[in-house]
LODOVO-718565 format. One record per residue (C-alpha): residue number from 1; residue in three letters; x, y, z. Coordinates in steps of 0.05 Angstrom, whole numbers, plus 5000, padded with zeros to 4 digits. Last residue first. Layout:
<tikol><num>NUM</num><residu>ALA</residu><X>X</X><Y>Y</Y><Z>Z</Z></tikol>
...
END
This chain:
<tikol><num>102</num><residu>SER</residu><X>5004</X><Y>4365</Y><Z>5044</Z></tikol>
<tikol><num>101</num><residu>GLU</residu><X>5034</X><Y>4393</Y><Z>4981</Z></tikol>
<tikol><num>100</num><residu>ASP</residu><X>4974</X><Y>4443</Y><Z>4975</Z></tikol>
<tikol><num>99</num><residu>CYS</residu><X>4991</X><Y>4481</Y><Z>5035</Z></tikol>
<tikol><num>98</num><residu>THR</residu><X>5066</X><Y>4491</Y><Z>5012</Z></tikol>
<tikol><num>97</num><residu>LEU</residu><X>5052</X><Y>4556</Y><Z>4976</Z></tikol>
<tikol><num>96</num><residu>TRP</residu><X>5012</X><Y>4585</Y><Z>5031</Z></tikol>
<tikol><num>95</num><residu>ALA</residu><X>5056</X><Y>4567</Y><Z>5088</Z></tikol>
<tikol><num>94</num><residu>GLN</residu><X>5117</X><Y>4592</Y><Z>5050</Z></tikol>
<tikol><num>93</num><residu>ILE</residu><X>5079</X><Y>4660</Y><Z>5037</Z></tikol>
<tikol><num>92</num><residu>TYR</residu><X>5056</X><Y>4664</Y><Z>5109</Z></tikol>
<tikol><num>91</num><residu>GLN</residu><X>5129</X><Y>4672</Y><Z>5122</Z></tikol>
<tikol><num>90</num><residu>VAL</residu><X>5127</X><Y>4742</Y><Z>5099</Z></tikol>
<tikol><num>89</num><residu>GLY</residu><X>5139</X><Y>4786</Y><Z>5161</Z></tikol>
<tikol><num>88</num><residu>ALA</residu><X>5184</X><Y>4730</Y><Z>5194</Z></tikol>
<tikol><num>87</num><residu>PRO</residu><X>5236</X><Y>4736</Y><Z>5133</Z></tikol>
<tikol><num>86</num><residu>LEU</residu><X>5234</X><Y>4677</Y><Z>5093</Z></tikol>
<tikol><num>85</num><residu>LEU</residu><X>5283</X><Y>4620</Y><Z>5102</Z></tikol>
<tikol><num>84</num><residu>SER</residu><X>5336</X><Y>4609</Y><Z>5047</Z></tikol>
<tikol><num>83</num><residu>ARG</residu><X>5349</X><Y>4578</Y><Z>4980</Z></tikol>
<tikol><num>82</num><residu>ASP</residu><X>5290</X><Y>4532</Y><Z>4977</Z></tikol>
<tikol><num>81</num><residu>SER</residu><X>5279</X><Y>4553</Y><Z>4902</Z></tikol>
<tikol><num>80</num><residu>THR</residu><X>5207</X><Y>4554</Y><Z>4908</Z></tikol>
<tikol><num>79</num><residu>VAL</residu><X>5209</X><Y>4593</Y><Z>4971</Z></tikol>
<tikol><num>78</num><residu>MET</residu><X>5258</X><Y>4641</Y><Z>4951</Z></tikol>
<tikol><num>77</num><residu>GLY</residu><X>5226</X><Y>4656</Y><Z>4890</Z></tikol>
<tikol><num>76</num><residu>VAL</residu><X>5163</X><Y>4669</Y><Z>4930</Z></tikol>
<tikol><num>75</num><residu>CYS</residu><X>5202</X><Y>4718</Y><Z>4969</Z></tikol>
<tikol><num>74</num><residu>LYS</residu><X>5222</X><Y>4752</Y><Z>4903</Z></tikol>
<tikol><num>73</num><residu>VAL</residu><X>5151</X><Y>4762</Y><Z>4881</Z></tikol>
<tikol><num>72</num><residu>LEU</residu><X>5138</X><Y>4793</Y><Z>4948</Z></tikol>
<tikol><num>71</num><residu>TYR</residu><X>5194</X><Y>4842</Y><Z>4941</Z></tikol>
<tikol><num>70</num><residu>ARG</residu><X>5174</X><Y>4861</Y><Z>4870</Z></tikol>
<tikol><num>69</num><residu>ALA</residu><X>5103</X><Y>4871</Y><Z>4891</Z></tikol>
<tikol><num>68</num><residu>CYS</residu><X>5125</X><Y>4923</Y><Z>4947</Z></tikol>
<tikol><num>67</num><residu>GLN</residu><X>5166</X><Y>4959</Y><Z>4894</Z></tikol>
<tikol><num>66</num><residu>LEU</residu><X>5106</X><Y>4958</Y><Z>4847</Z></tikol>
<tikol><num>65</num><residu>TRP</residu><X>5057</X><Y>4987</Y><Z>4904</Z></tikol>
<tikol><num>64</num><residu>LEU</residu><X>5108</X><Y>5038</Y><Z>4914</Z></tikol>
<tikol><num>63</num><residu>VAL</residu><X>5117</X><Y>5064</Y><Z>4840</Z></tikol>
<tikol><num>62</num><residu>HIS</residu><X>5035</X><Y>5063</Y><Z>4837</Z></tikol>
<tikol><num>61</num><residu>ASN</residu><X>5033</X><Y>5106</Y><Z>4901</Z></tikol>
<tikol><num>60</num><residu>GLU</residu><X>5075</X><Y>5159</Y><Z>4876</Z></tikol>
<tikol><num>59</num><residu>GLY</residu><X>5135</X><Y>5170</Y><Z>4929</Z></tikol>
<tikol><num>58</num><residu>GLU</residu><X>5147</X><Y>5226</Y><Z>4977</Z></tikol>
<tikol><num>57</num><residu>VAL</residu><X>5084</X><Y>5266</Y><Z>4953</Z></tikol>
<tikol><num>56</num><residu>THR</residu><X>5046</X><Y>5232</Y><Z>4897</Z></tikol>
<tikol><num>55</num><residu>GLN</residu><X>4988</X><Y>5202</Y><Z>4933</Z></tikol>
<tikol><num>54</num><residu>CYS</residu><X>4994</X><Y>5254</Y><Z>4993</Z></tikol>
<tikol><num>53</num><residu>PRO</residu><X>4972</X><Y>5306</Y><Z>4938</Z></tikol>
<tikol><num>52</num><residu>THR</residu><X>4900</X><Y>5281</Y><Z>4946</Z></tikol>
<tikol><num>51</num><residu>ALA</residu><X>4889</X><Y>5296</Y><Z>5020</Z></tikol>
<tikol><num>50</num><residu>TRP</residu><X>4910</X><Y>5368</Y><Z>5027</Z></tikol>
<tikol><num>49</num><residu>THR</residu><X>4865</X><Y>5393</Y><Z>4967</Z></tikol>
<tikol><num>48</num><residu>TYR</residu><X>4812</X><Y>5348</Y><Z>4995</Z></tikol>
<tikol><num>47</num><residu>LEU</residu><X>4817</X><Y>5377</Y><Z>5067</Z></tikol>
<tikol><num>46</num><residu>ARG</residu><X>4809</X><Y>5446</Y><Z>5041</Z></tikol>
<tikol><num>45</num><residu>PRO</residu><X>4755</X><Y>5430</Y><Z>4991</Z></tikol>
<tikol><num>44</num><residu>LEU</residu><X>4718</X><Y>5387</Y><Z>5046</Z></tikol>
<tikol><num>43</num><residu>GLY</residu><X>4710</X><Y>5451</Y><Z>5097</Z></tikol>
<tikol><num>42</num><residu>SER</residu><X>4634</X><Y>5450</Y><Z>5084</Z></tikol>
<tikol><num>41</num><residu>LEU</residu><X>4635</X><Y>5526</Y><Z>5083</Z></tikol>
<tikol><num>40</num><residu>GLN</residu><X>4683</X><Y>5520</Y><Z>5025</Z></tikol>
<tikol><num>39</num><residu>SER</residu><X>4628</X><Y>5494</Y><Z>4986</Z></tikol>
<tikol><num>38</num><residu>TYR</residu><X>4645</X><Y>5439</Y><Z>4940</Z></tikol>
<tikol><num>37</num><residu>GLY</residu><X>4615</X><Y>5389</Y><Z>4978</Z></tikol>
<tikol><num>36</num><residu>HIS</residu><X>4552</X><Y>5429</Y><Z>4979</Z></tikol>
<tikol><num>35</num><residu>GLY</residu><X>4535</X><Y>5403</Y><Z>4912</Z></tikol>
<tikol><num>34</num><residu>GLY</residu><X>4528</X><Y>5336</Y><Z>4934</Z></tikol>
<tikol><num>33</num><residu>CYS</residu><X>4545</X><Y>5321</Y><Z>5004</Z></tikol>
<tikol><num>32</num><residu>ALA</residu><X>4558</X><Y>5247</Y><Z>4988</Z></tikol>
<tikol><num>31</num><residu>LEU</residu><X>4605</X><Y>5265</Y><Z>4932</Z></tikol>
<tikol><num>30</num><residu>ARG</residu><X>4649</X><Y>5302</Y><Z>4977</Z></tikol>
<tikol><num>29</num><residu>CYS</residu><X>4651</X><Y>5249</Y><Z>5034</Z></tikol>
<tikol><num>28</num><residu>ALA</residu><X>4665</X><Y>5196</Y><Z>4979</Z></tikol>
<tikol><num>27</num><residu>GLU</residu><X>4724</X><Y>5234</Y><Z>4950</Z></tikol>
<tikol><num>26</num><residu>MET</residu><X>4752</X><Y>5246</Y><Z>5023</Z></tikol>
<tikol><num>25</num><residu>GLY</residu><X>4747</X><Y>5174</Y><Z>5031</Z></tikol>
<tikol><num>24</num><residu>GLU</residu><X>4778</X><Y>5153</Y><Z>4966</Z></tikol>
<tikol><num>23</num><residu>ALA</residu><X>4836</X><Y>5201</Y><Z>4977</Z></tikol>
<tikol><num>22</num><residu>MET</residu><X>4845</X><Y>5172</Y><Z>5050</Z></tikol>
<tikol><num>21</num><residu>LEU</residu><X>4844</X><Y>5099</Y><Z>5021</Z></tikol>
<tikol><num>20</num><residu>ALA</residu><X>4895</X><Y>5117</Y><Z>4968</Z></tikol>
<tikol><num>19</num><residu>THR</residu><X>4938</X><Y>5151</Y><Z>5021</Z></tikol>
<tikol><num>18</num><residu>CYS</residu><X>4933</X><Y>5093</Y><Z>5070</Z></tikol>
<tikol><num>17</num><residu>THR</residu><X>4950</X><Y>5042</Y><Z>5013</Z></tikol>
<tikol><num>16</num><residu>ALA</residu><X>5009</X><Y>5077</Y><Z>4980</Z></tikol>
<tikol><num>15</num><residu>LYS</residu><X>5036</X><Y>5091</Y><Z>5050</Z></tikol>
<tikol><num>14</num><residu>LEU</residu><X>5032</X><Y>5021</Y><Z>5079</Z></tikol>
<tikol><num>13</num><residu>CYS</residu><X>5057</X><Y>4985</Y><Z>5011</Z></tikol>
<tikol><num>12</num><residu>SER</residu><X>5118</X><Y>5026</Y><Z>5015</Z></tikol>
<tikol><num>11</num><residu>SER</residu><X>5127</X><Y>5017</Y><Z>5092</Z></tikol>
<tikol><num>10</num><residu>ALA</residu><X>5123</X><Y>4941</Y><Z>5084</Z></tikol>
<tikol><num>9</num><residu>ALA</residu><X>5168</X><Y>4940</Y><Z>5022</Z></tikol>
<tikol><num>8</num><residu>HIS</residu><X>5221</X><Y>4985</Y><Z>5057</Z></tikol>
<tikol><num>7</num><residu>ILE</residu><X>5217</X><Y>4945</Y><Z>5123</Z></tikol>
<tikol><num>6</num><residu>GLU</residu><X>5227</X><Y>4877</Y><Z>5089</Z></tikol>
<tikol><num>5</num><residu>GLN</residu><X>5284</X><Y>4905</Y><Z>5049</Z></tikol>
<tikol><num>4</num><residu>VAL</residu><X>5317</X><Y>4935</Y><Z>5110</Z></tikol>
<tikol><num>3</num><residu>ASP</residu><X>5306</X><Y>4870</Y><Z>5151</Z></tikol>
<tikol><num>2</num><residu>GLU</residu><X>5339</X><Y>4831</Y><Z>5091</Z></tikol>
<tikol><num>1</num><residu>PRO</residu><X>5399</X><Y>4876</Y><Z>5092</Z></tikol>
END
């Protein structure tokens, strides 16, 4: 079950971050082209209308970031209560929290 939770948190964050960066990049390209960015000849409107819905399809980005944050907070709680070892993908949290104690 821990592997499933870790994979879910990582994939949620990855999907949300990648689609947000893609939409920001498309907007930057459109703005860099000025008025020509709205022209169908530039190809940007077609790409823009394809890219921006990806932030909502199969999970809205803010919800996905919150799911990842919840998992990370849970991991911090595991470290501070010494209940168990963290999964390999988030062991950096344990090192970060204990670096001040050394």
